[in-house]
C-alpha positions in Angstrom: 18.2 -1.9 64.1 16.7 -4.6 61.9 20.1 -6.2 61.2 21.0 -6.1 64.9 17.7 -7.7 65.9 18.1 -10.5 63.4 21.6 -11.2 64.5 20.4 -11.3 68.1 17.6 -13.7 67.1 20.1 -16.0 65.3 22.5 -15.9 68.2 19.7 -16.8 70.6 18.5 -19.6 68.4 22.0 -21.1 68.2 22.2 -20.9 72.0 18.9 -22.7 72.3 20.0 -25.2 69.8 23.3 -25.8 71.7 21.3 -26.2 74.9 18.9 -28.6 73.3 21.8 -30.6 71.9 23.4 -30.9 75.3 20.0 -31.9 76.9 19.5 -34.5 74.1 22.6 -36.4 75.3 20.0 -38.5 77.1 18.1 -39.4 73.9 17.0 -42.7 72.3 16.6 -43.9 68.7 13.2 -44.5 67.1 11.6 -47.7 68.0 11.3 -50.6 65.5 8.3 -50.1 63.2 8.3 -46.3 63.5 7.6 -44.2 60.4 10.7 -43.2 58.4 12.6 -40.1 59.4 11.0 -36.9 58.0 7.6 -38.5 57.2 5.5 -36.1 59.4 5.5 -32.4 58.6 3.5 -29.3 58.6 3.1 -26.2 56.4 4.2 -23.0 58.1 4.3 -19.4 56.7 7.2 -17.6 58.5 6.4 -14.3 56.7 2.8 -14.3 58.1 4.0 -15.3 61.6 6.5 -12.4 61.6 3.8 -10.0 60.5 1.7 -10.9 63.4 4.6 -10.7 65.9 4.6 -14.4 66.6 8.0 -15.7 67.8 9.4 -18.1 65.2 11.9 -19.5 67.7 9.0 -20.5 70.0 6.9 -22.0 67.2 9.7 -24.1 65.7 10.6 -25.4 69.2 6.9 -26.4 69.6 6.9 -27.9 66.1 9.8 -30.2 67.0 8.1 -31.1 70.3 5.0 -32.0 68.3 6.9 -34.5 66.1 7.2 -32.3 63.1 10.3 -33.3 61.1 9.7 -31.3 58.0 8.3 -27.8 57.3 7.0 -26.8 53.9 6.9 -23.1 53.5 6.3 -20.5 50.8 9.5 -18.8 49.6 8.4 -15.6 48.0 10.7 -14.2 45.4 9.1 -10.8 46.1 10.4 -11.0 49.7 14.0 -11.6 48.6 14.3 -9.2 45.6 11.8 -6.4 46.0 13.5 -4.1 43.5 14.7 -4.8 40.0 18.1 -3.4 40.5 18.3 -4.5 44.1 20.4 -7.3 45.5 19.0 -10.4 47.2 18.1 -9.8 50.9 18.4 -13.2 52.6 18.4 -12.0 56.2 14.9 -13.1 57.3 15.3 -16.4 55.4 18.7 -17.0 57.0 17.1 -16.6 60.4 14.3 -19.1 59.7 16.7 -21.6 58.2 19.0 -21.3 61.2 16.1 -21.8 63.7 14.9 -24.9 61.9 18.4 -26.3 61.6 18.9 -25.9 65.4 15.9 -28.2 65.9 17.1 -30.6 63.1 13.9 -29.9 61.0 14.2 -30.4 57.3 12.8 -27.6 55.0 10.8 -27.9 51.8 10.5 -24.4 50.1 7.8 -23.7 47.6 9.2 -21.0 45.1 6.3 -18.6 44.4 5.3 -15.0 44.1 6.8 -12.5 41.7 7.8 -9.0 42.8 5.9 -6.1 41.3 8.6 -5.2 38.8 8.7 -8.8 37.4 5.0 -9.6 37.5 2.6 -9.9 34.7 0.2 -7.0 34.5 -3.3 -8.2 35.4 -4.8 -4.9 36.4 -7.6 -5.1 33.8 -9.0 -8.4 34.8 -12.1 -8.9 36.9 -10.5 -12.1 38.2 -7.8 -10.8 40.6 -5.1 -13.4 41.2 -3.8 -13.0 44.8 -0.4 -14.4 43.9 1.5 -12.4 41.3 3.0 -14.5 38.5 6.2 -13.6 36.7 5.8 -12.3 33.1 7.3 -14.6 30.5 10.1 -12.1 29.9 11.1 -12.5 33.5 11.2 -16.3 33.7 15.0 -16.0 33.3 15.1 -13.6 36.4 13.0 -16.1 38.4 15.4 -18.8 37.4 18.4 -16.7 38.5 16.7 -16.2 41.9 16.2 -20.0 42.2 19.8 -20.6 41.3 21.0 -18.1 44.0 18.8 -19.8 46.6 20.0 -23.3 45.8 23.6 -22.1 45.8 23.1 -20.6 49.2 21.1 -23.3 51.1 21.6 -26.4 49.0 24.2 -29.2 49.4 27.6 -27.5 49.3 25.9 -24.1 49.7 27.5 -21.0 51.0 25.2 -20.5 54.1 26.3 -21.8 57.4 23.6 -24.5 57.7 24.2 -26.0 54.2 26.6 -28.6 55.6 24.4 -29.8 58.4 20.8 -29.2 57.1 20.9 -28.6 53.3 17.7 -28.0 51.4 17.7 -30.8 48.9 14.1 -30.6 47.4 12.6 -27.4 46.0 9.0 -27.1 44.8 8.1 -24.8 41.9 4.8 -23.0 42.6 1.6 -24.2 44.2 -1.8 -24.9 42.5 -1.5 -23.1 39.2 -4.8 -24.8 38.3 -6.5 -22.4 40.8 -7.3 -18.8 40.0 -5.8 -17.7 43.4 -2.3 -18.8 42.3 -2.4 -18.4 38.5 -4.8 -16.5 36.2 -7.3 -18.7 34.5 -8.5 -16.1 32.0 -6.7 -13.8 29.5 -7.7 -10.2 29.0 -7.4 -7.8 26.1 -6.4 -4.2 26.4 -9.1 -1.8 27.5 -10.7 0.2 24.7 -13.3 3.0 24.7 -15.4 1.3 22.1 -17.1 -2.0 22.9 -15.3 -4.9 21.0 -16.8 -8.0 19.5 -17.4 -11.0 21.8 -14.5 -13.5 21.2 -15.2 -17.1 20.6 -15.6 -18.9 23.9 -15.1 -15.6 25.8 -17.0 -12.5 26.9 -16.9 -8.7 26.8 -16.7 -6.9 30.2 -16.9 -3.3 31.3 -14.2 -1.8 33.5 -15.8 0.5 36.1 -14.4 3.1 38.3 -15.0 3.6 42.1 -18.3 5.2 41.3 -19.4 2.4 39.0 -19.0 4.5 35.9 -17.8 2.9 32.7 -14.1 3.5 32.0 -13.5 1.1 29.1 -14.3 -2.3 27.6 -12.1 -5.4 27.5 -12.5 -9.1 26.4 -11.9 -12.1 28.5 -11.2 -15.7 27.2 -10.1 -18.9 29.1 -6.4 -19.1 29.6 -4.2 -22.2 29.1 -2.2 -22.1 32.3 -0.4 -25.5 31.7 1.9 -24.5 28.8 2.8 -21.3 30.7 3.7 -23.1 33.9 5.7 -25.8 32.0 7.8 -23.1 30.3 8.4 -21.4 33.6 9.3 -24.8 35.2 11.9 -25.5 32.5 13.6 -22.2 33.2 13.5 -22.6 37.0 14.7 -26.2 36.9 17.6 -25.2 34.6 20.6 -27.3 34.0 23.9 -27.9 35.9 27.2 -26.5 34.7 28.8 -28.4 31.8 32.2 -28.6 30.1 32.4 -27.7 26.4 35.9 -28.5 25.4 38.1 -26.8 27.9 35.5 -24.2 28.9 32.9 -24.4 31.7 29.4 -23.4 30.7 27.7 -22.0 33.8 24.6 -23.8 35.0 21.2 -22.2 35.3 18.2 -22.4 37.6 18.0 -24.8 40.6 20.4 -27.3 39.1 22.8 -24.6 38.3 22.9 -23.6 42.0 23.1 -27.2 43.2 23.4 -30.1 40.8 22.3 -32.5 43.5 19.0 -30.7 44.1 15.6 -32.5 43.4 12.9 -30.5 41.8 9.3 -31.0 42.9 6.4 -30.4 40.5 3.8 -28.0 41.7 1.0 -29.5 43.9 -2.5 -29.3 42.2 -6.0 -28.8 43.5 -8.3 -31.8 44.0 -8.4 -32.0 40.2 -4.8 -33.3 40.3 -5.0 -36.2 37.8 -6.7 -33.9 35.2 -4.3 -31.0 35.8 -1.3 -33.4 35.5 -2.7 -34.6 32.2 -2.7 -30.9 31.0 0.9 -30.5 32.1 1.9 -33.7 30.3 0.1 -32.5 27.2 2.0 -29.2 27.3 5.3 -31.1 27.7 4.4 -33.3 24.7 3.5 -30.3 22.6 6.7 -28.3 23.1 9.3 -30.5 24.8 8.6 -34.0 23.6 12.3 -34.9 23.3 12.8 -34.0 26.9 9.8 -35.7 28.4 8.3 -35.3 31.9 11.3 -36.9 33.5 13.4 -33.9 32.5 11.1 -31.5 34.3 10.7 -32.9 37.9 12.0 -35.5 40.3 9.4 -35.3 43.0 5.6 -34.7 42.9 3.2 -33.1 45.4 -0.5 -33.7 45.9 -3.0 -31.8 48.0 -5.9 -33.9 49.3 -8.8 -32.7 51.5 -11.3 -35.5 52.3 -15.0 -34.9 52.5 -17.3 -35.8 55.4 -14.6 -37.5 57.5 -14.0 -40.1 54.7 -10.4 -41.0 55.3 -10.6 -43.4 52.4 -10.5 -40.3 50.1 -6.8 -40.1 50.8 -6.1 -43.5 49.3 -8.5 -43.0 46.4 -7.1 -39.6 45.3 -3.4 -40.3 46.0 -3.5 -43.6 44.0 -5.4 -41.9 41.2 -2.7 -39.3 41.0 0.0 -41.9 41.0 -1.7 -43.8 38.2 -2.0 -40.5 36.2 1.7 -39.9 36.7 3.1 -43.3 35.8 0.5 -44.8 33.4 -0.2 -41.9 31.1 -0.7 -43.0 27.5 1.6 -41.5 24.9 3.7 -39.6 27.4 7.0 -39.5 25.5 9.5 -42.0 24.3 11.4 -41.4 27.6 8.4 -42.4 29.6 6.8 -40.9 32.7 8.9 -40.2 35.8 8.3 -42.5 38.7 8.8 -39.7 41.1 8.3 -40.0 44.9 5.0 -38.4 46.0 4.5 -36.1 48.9 1.1 -35.2 50.4 1.9 -31.5 50.6 -1.5 -30.4 52.1 -4.2 -32.1 54.2 -6.4 -30.7 56.8 -9.8 -30.3 58.5 -11.2 -26.9 59.4 -12.4 -26.2 63.0 -15.0 -23.6 62.2 -18.1 -25.1 63.7 -19.4 -24.5 67.2 -19.9 -27.5 69.6 -23.7 -27.4 69.8 -23.8 -29.6 72.9 -21.6 -27.2 74.8 -23.6 -24.3 73.6 -27.0 -25.7 74.4 -26.6 -27.7 77.5 -23.7 -26.3 79.5 -23.9 -22.5 78.9 -27.5 -22.2 77.9 -26.6 -20.1 75.0 -24.2 -19.5 72.2 -20.8 -20.7 73.4 -18.7 -19.7 70.5 -18.4 -17.2 67.6 -17.1 -19.0 64.6 -17.7 -19.2 60.9 -21.1 -18.5 59.4 -20.3 -19.0 55.7 -18.9 -22.4 54.6 -19.3 -22.2 50.8 -18.0 -25.3 49.0 -16.0 -26.4 52.0 -18.9 -27.2 54.2 -18.0 -30.9 54.4 -14.6 -30.1 55.7 -15.7 -27.8 58.5 -15.9 -29.5 61.9 -15.6 -28.6 65.6 -12.3 -28.3 67.4 -12.8 -31.6 69.1 -13.5 -33.3 65.8 -10.5 -31.6 64.1 -8.2 -33.0 66.8 -9.7 -36.5 66.4 -9.4 -36.3 62.6 -5.8 -35.0 62.7 -4.9 -38.1 64.7 -6.8 -40.5 62.6 -5.5 -39.0 59.4 -1.9 -39.6 60.5 -2.8 -43.2 61.4 -4.3 -43.8 58.0 -1.6 -42.2 56.0 1.2 -44.0 57.9 -0.5 -47.4 57.8 1.6 -49.7 55.5 -1.4 -51.8 54.7 -2.9 -48.9 52.7 0.1 -49.0 50.3 0.2 -45.3 49.8 3.3 -44.2 47.9 4.1 -41.3 50.2 7.5 -39.9 51.1 6.1 -37.4 53.6 2.8 -35.7 54.7 2.3 -32.0 55.6 -0.7 -30.7 57.6 -2.1 -27.5 56.3 -1.3 -25.4 58.3 0.6 -24.6 61.5 -1.3 -21.5 62.6 -4.4 -19.5 61.5 -6.6 -16.8 63.0 -9.7 -18.9 63.9 -11.7 -15.7 64.0 -13.2 -15.2 60.5 -16.9 -15.3 59.7 -16.6 -16.1 56.0 -13.2 -17.7 55.4 -13.2 -21.4 56.3 -9.4 -21.8 55.7 -8.8 -19.4 58.6 -9.7 -22.4 60.8 -7.2 -24.9 59.4 -4.4 -24.3 61.9 -3.1 -26.7 64.6 -2.6 -23.5 66.5 -4.3 -20.1 66.4 -3.6 -16.4 66.9 -6.4 -14.0 67.6 -8.6 -16.8 68.9 -12.0 -16.5 70.4 -11.8 -17.9 74.0 -14.4 -18.6 76.7 -14.5 -16.0 79.4 -16.4 -17.0 82.5 -17.9 -14.2 84.6 -19.4 -14.5 88.0 -21.4 -11.7 89.5 -23.8 -11.1 92.4 -27.1 -9.7 91.1 -30.3 -8.8 92.7 -33.5 -10.5 91.4 -37.1 -10.2 92.5 -38.5 -13.4 94.0 -42.1 -13.3 95.2 -41.9 -9.5 95.2 -38.9 -9.5 97.5 -35.3 -8.5 96.3 -32.9 -11.4 96.7 -29.1 -11.5 96.0 -27.9 -14.5 94.0 -24.7 -15.6 92.2 -25.1 -15.7 88.4 -22.5 -17.3 86.0 -22.3 -16.1 82.4 -20.0 -16.9 79.5 -18.8 -14.6 76.8 -16.5 -15.0 73.8 -13.5 -12.7 73.9 -11.0 -12.1 71.1 -7.6 -12.6 72.6 -4.3 -12.1 70.9 -1.2 -14.2 70.8 -0.3 -17.8 69.9 -2.5 -20.6 71.4 -2.4 -24.4 71.1 -5.6 -25.9 69.9 -6.9 -29.4 70.7 -5.7 -30.4 67.3 -2.1 -29.5 68.2 -2.2 -32.0 71.1 -4.0 -34.7 69.0 -1.4 -34.3 66.2 1.4 -34.3 68.7 0.3 -37.5 70.5 -0.2 -39.4 67.3 3.1 -38.1 65.7 5.2 -39.1 68.6 3.5 -42.5 68.8 4.2 -43.1 65.0 7.8 -42.0 65.4 8.3 -44.3 68.4 9.0 -41.5 70.8 7.5 -40.5 74.2 8.9 -36.9 73.8 11.1 -34.9 71.6 13.4 -31.9 71.9 15.0 -32.3 68.4 13.2 -33.5 65.3 15.7 -36.3 64.5 15.6 -38.2 67.8 13.6 -39.2 70.8 14.1 -37.7 74.3 14.1 -40.1 77.2 
């Protein structure tokens, strides 16, 4: 049944693509002065959308209509090879790639997430990393997966879309300088007796469900950069070579597609500092190779504070300086890699107090109540739409001299219904949104001791399910189309008249 449904979805998407191509006969080229093709993009998680029963075909259609020309998405190794002795299961990814190709949308995968059988055991740690990382012994298996993916979807790949829409850039991991994506501490084995406190670390108890002591373990800060660099070396790999009359098979991404470009992971807001740690790790172990032998593209995540759009320029230029002007990099010098803004956003988690106080005479929305360190990024839906539009204007303005090849809003769709997770309000669209529900009823009230029937209007907030366009979607769409020199779009690579 699963196979049939996927085949049916692919067939339907091809039919939609054919219809769109026919309809686009009446299309026009981009106007003079428009941003370059592929500049505007979004992050989208097809795995999460499927799990919430959201139609990928519909969302990709709407992404193209909104001016999205590239989609960055997490490509989980664990989704493709769940079992150690199992083969690669490309069916869901085939479907997603086919749908995007039908709309002429380029794809930027981020390779991430080890399956259980290949993951490092972090069961002792009090700092639970949400994204499983491969153990060092399985770096070679991660590289084999990367090679298979590039050989399937890259230039000259075996999948049907490889000729018309090859994946040419592959990113390796996201934010390893954050505990959510890479463990920042290292633990010892659990012992019954309490060990000595290690230098710079601490001793912690492991407790059971009833908070009873199970054992003791030590915890010390972990150097993530050397581990990431070693993994990156495996995953990047090398193309096939000739030794005498024999061909030595290639490895990693370059072994799957020698024309591929490897993108360094995107870092947190501490990007320049984290990049320096990566360069230090390369110098320590791979000085003869140098950074230019590890990546060809670079990603940076920037989230401005308090509506200061200038933060984009300041942080992106600081990262560029750290990448190209590092002292004592190597004899081969620092790579002058094109930079992508892989994540930027504002979070629509605040209520509009004017609406709440003056129109409805009460609370008009149920949104986030805990902001944490992200308070300066959390705004109303109206403000999110405004800032989405203004951000695109700022990022595309040639006078700002930002060295950007592309920009990706984070993210396409979120729940917009959490009370303590600000990132759940980052989407241009939402599922499980709270929506206004107006109710009119005839009620009996006592006026001067006499019963009188009057009409009373009330508003409640109801949790509704499905995919909804937020104001930010329309703000993003209007600005994207304007920057691309289009009035409307059916396909990502051309305007519709």
